[in-house]
PAZAPA-4460 file (N, C-alpha, C; in steps of 0.05 Angstrom, whole numbers, plus 32768, in hexadecimal, padded with zeros to 4 digits):
% residues 84
    n_x    n_y    n_z   ca_x   ca_y   ca_z    c_x    c_y    c_z   seq   type   mol
   81C9   8352   7CA4   81CF   8363   7CBA   81CF   8352   7CD4     1      M     A
   81E2   8356   7CE5   81E4   8347   7CFE   81D9   8359   7D15     2      K     A
   81D0   834B   7D29   81C6   8358   7D42   81CB   8345   7D59     3      T     A
   81C7   834F   7D71   81CA   833E   7D89   81AE   833E   7D97     4      I     A
   81A4   8326   7D9C   818B   8322   7DAA   818F   8312   7DC3     5      Y     A
   817E   8315   7DD7   817F   8306   7DEF   816A   82F0   7DEF     6      K     A
   8172   82D9   7DFC   8160   82C2   7DFE   8161   82B8   7E1B     7      Y     A
   814C   82BE   7E2A   814A   82B3   7E46   8144   8296   7E46     8      P     A
   814C   8288   7E5B   8148   826B   7E5E   8137   8265   7E77     9      F     A
   8129   8250   7E75   811E   8242   7E8D   8131   822B   7E91    10      R     A
   813C   8229   7EA8   8150   8214   7EAE   8145   81F8   7EA7    11      V     A
   8155   81E9   7E99   814D   81CE   7E91   8140   81CD   7E76    12      G     A
   8138   81E4   7E6B   812A   81E4   7E51   813E   81E6   7E3B    13      S     A
   8135   81DF   7E23   8145   81E3   7E0B   8137   81F9   7DFB    14      V     A
   8147   820D   7DF2   813A   8222   7DE2   8145   8221   7DC6    15      I     A
   8135   822C   7DB4   813E   822F   7D98   8144   824D   7D94    16      E     A
   815B   8252   7D86   8163   826D   7D80   8174   826B   7D66    17      A     A
   8178   8281   7D59   8189   8281   7D41   81A6   8279   7D48    18      P     A
   81B3   826C   7D35   81CF   8266   7D38   81DF   8280   7D37    19      A     A
   81F4   8281   7D46   8204   8299   7D46   8219   8298   7D5C    20      G     A
   8226   82AE   7D61   823B   82B0   7D75   822E   82B8   7D90    21      K     A
   8232   82A7   7DA4   8228   82AD   7DBF   823C   82C2   7DCB    22      V     A
   8232   82DA   7DD1   8243   82EF   7DDA   8242   82F4   7DF8    23      V     A
   822D   82E9   7E05   822B   82EC   7E22   8218   82D8   7E2D    24      L     A
   821F   82CD   7E44   820D   82BC   7E54   820D   82C9   7E70    25      V     A
   81F5   82D0   7E7A   81F3   82DE   7E94   81D6   82DC   7E9E    26      A     A
   81D2   82E6   7EB6   81B6   82E9   7EBF   81AE   8305   7EB9    27      H     A
   8194   8307   7EB2   818B   8321   7EA8   8180   8334   7EBE    28      E     A
   8175   8329   7ED3   8169   833A   7EE6   816C   832E   7F02    29      D     A
   815F   833A   7F15   8161   8331   7F31   8157   8315   7F35    30      R     A
   8146   830B   7F24   813B   82F0   7F27   8150   82DB   7F1F    31      S     A
   8166   82E4   7F13   817C   82D2   7F0B   8175   82C1   7EF3    32      G     A
   8163   82CB   7EE2   815C   82BD   7EC9   8174   82B9   7EB7    33      T     A
   817D   82A0   7EB2   8194   829D   7EA0   818C   82A5   7E84    34      P     A
   819E   82B4   7E77   8198   82BF   7E5C   81B2   82BD   7E4B    35      T     A
   81AE   82B8   7E31   81C4   82BA   7E1F   81BE   82CF   7E0B    36      I     A
   81D3   82DD   7E02   81D2   82F1   7DED   81E1   82E5   7DD5    37      W     A
   81D4   82E5   7DBE   81E0   82D9   7DA6   81E1   82ED   7D8F    38      I     A
   81F9   82F0   7D83   81FB   8300   7D6B   81F5   82EF   7D53    39      E     A
   81E1   82F8   7D43   81DA   82E8   7D2B   81CD   82FB   7D17    40      H     A
   81C9   82EF   7CFF   81BB   82FF   7CEA   819F   8306   7CF4    41      E     A
   8197   831E   7CEE   817E   8329   7CF9   8166   8317   7CF4    42      T     A
   8163   830C   7CDC   814B   82FC   7CD6   8151   82DE   7CD5    43      N     A
   8166   82D6   7CE2   816E   82B9   7CE2   8158   82A8   7CEF    44      A     A
   8153   8290   7CE5   813F   827F   7CF2   8149   8273   7D0C    45      P     A
   8136   826E   7D1E   813D   8261   7D38   813F   8243   7D33    46      S     A
   8157   823A   7D2B   815A   821E   7D25   8171   8211   7D34    47      D     A
   817B   821E   7D49   8190   8213   7D59   8186   820F   7D75    48      T     A
   818E   81FA   7D82   8184   81F4   7D9D   819A   81F8   7DB2    49      H     A
   8192   8205   7DC8   81A4   820B   7DDE   8198   8200   7DF8    50      Y     A
   81AA   81F8   7E0B   81A0   81EE   7E25   81B3   81F7   7E3B    51      Q     A
   81A8   8200   7E51   81B7   8206   7E69   81B8   81EE   7E7B    52      F     A
   81CF   81E9   7E88   81D1   81D4   7E9C   81E1   81E0   7EB3    53      V     A
   81DD   81D5   7ECB   81EB   81DE   7EE2   8207   81D2   7EE4    54      G     A
   8217   81DD   7EF6   8232   81D1   7EFA   822F   81B4   7F02    55      T     A
   8240   81A4   7EF6   823E   8187   7EF9   822F   817A   7EE3    56      G     A
   8220   8189   7ED4   8212   817F   7EBC   8224   8180   7EA4    57      G     A
   821D   816F   7E91   822D   816E   7E78   821B   8163   7E62    58      F     A
   821D   816E   7E4A   820E   8165   7E33   8222   815B   7E1F    59      I     A
   8226   8141   7E1D   823B   8136   7E0B   8238   813D   7DEE    60      P     A
   821F   8140   7DE5   821C   8146   7DC8   8219   8164   7DC3    61      R     A
   8220   8174   7DD6   821E   8191   7DD3   8239   819E   7DD3    62      G     A
   8239   81B7   7DCB   8252   81C8   7DCC   824E   81DE   7DE1    63      E     A
   8260   81DF   7DF4   825F   81F3   7E09   8264   820E   7DFD    64      H     A
   8251   8221   7E01   8254   823C   7DF5   8256   8252   7E09    65      V     A
   8254   824C   7E23   8257   8261   7E37   824C   8258   7E52    66      G     A
   8254   8267   7E67   824B   8262   7E82   8244   827C   7E8F    67      S     A
   8234   827B   7EA5   822D   8293   7EB3   8229   828D   7ED0    68      A     A
   8231   82A0   7EE1   822A   829E   7EFE   8210   82AD   7F02    69      I     A
   81FC   829F   7F0A   81E2   82AA   7F11   81DD   82A2   7F2E    70      C     A
   81E9   82B0   7F40   81EA   82A9   7F5D   81CF   829E   7F66    71      A     A
   81D0   8287   7F73   81E7   8279   7F7D   81F1   8263   7F6A    72      P     A
   81E8   8263   7F51   81EE   824D   7F3E   8202   8256   7F29    73      F     A
   820F   8243   7F1D   821F   8247   7F04   8212   8236   7EEF    74      V     A
   820B   8242   7ED8   81FE   8235   7EC2   8210   8233   7EAA    75      W     A
   820D   821E   7E9B   821E   821A   7E83   820B   8215   7E6B    76      H     A
   8211   8222   7E55   8200   8221   7E3D   820E   8210   7E28    77      V     A
   81FE   81FE   7E1D   8207   81EC   7E08   81F6   81F1   7DEF    78      Y     A
   8203   81F2   7DD8   81F6   81F2   7DBE   81F3   81D4   7DB7    79      R     A
   81DB   81CB   7DB2   81D6   81AF   7DAE   81D8   81A7   7D91    80      L     A
   81E1   818F   7D8C   81E2   8184   7D71   81C6   817E   7D67    81      D     A
   81B5   8173   7D78   8199   816E   7D72   8189   8174   7D8B    82      T     A
   8170   817B   7D89   8160   8181   7DA1   815C   8169   7DB3    83      P     A
   8158   816D   7DCD   8152   8157   7DDF   8135   8153   7DE2    84      T     A
***
């Protein structure tokens, strides 16, 4: 069974979450917390790494999976090949 869960970020950190389809990248609340929502199997293990970077940043060994405007910043999310 699939579901969609949210995963908030601290900027500059790498998070672990289940592999799946990133359906939304946005800020969740007035604090502008960058968050991704991922559709994945309900009990999937958190074995995939994701990282947010600001505009001008780039992660060569990652796959860009979405961007979000979290005023005044624009953040870009990469799925990493291996954790940093």
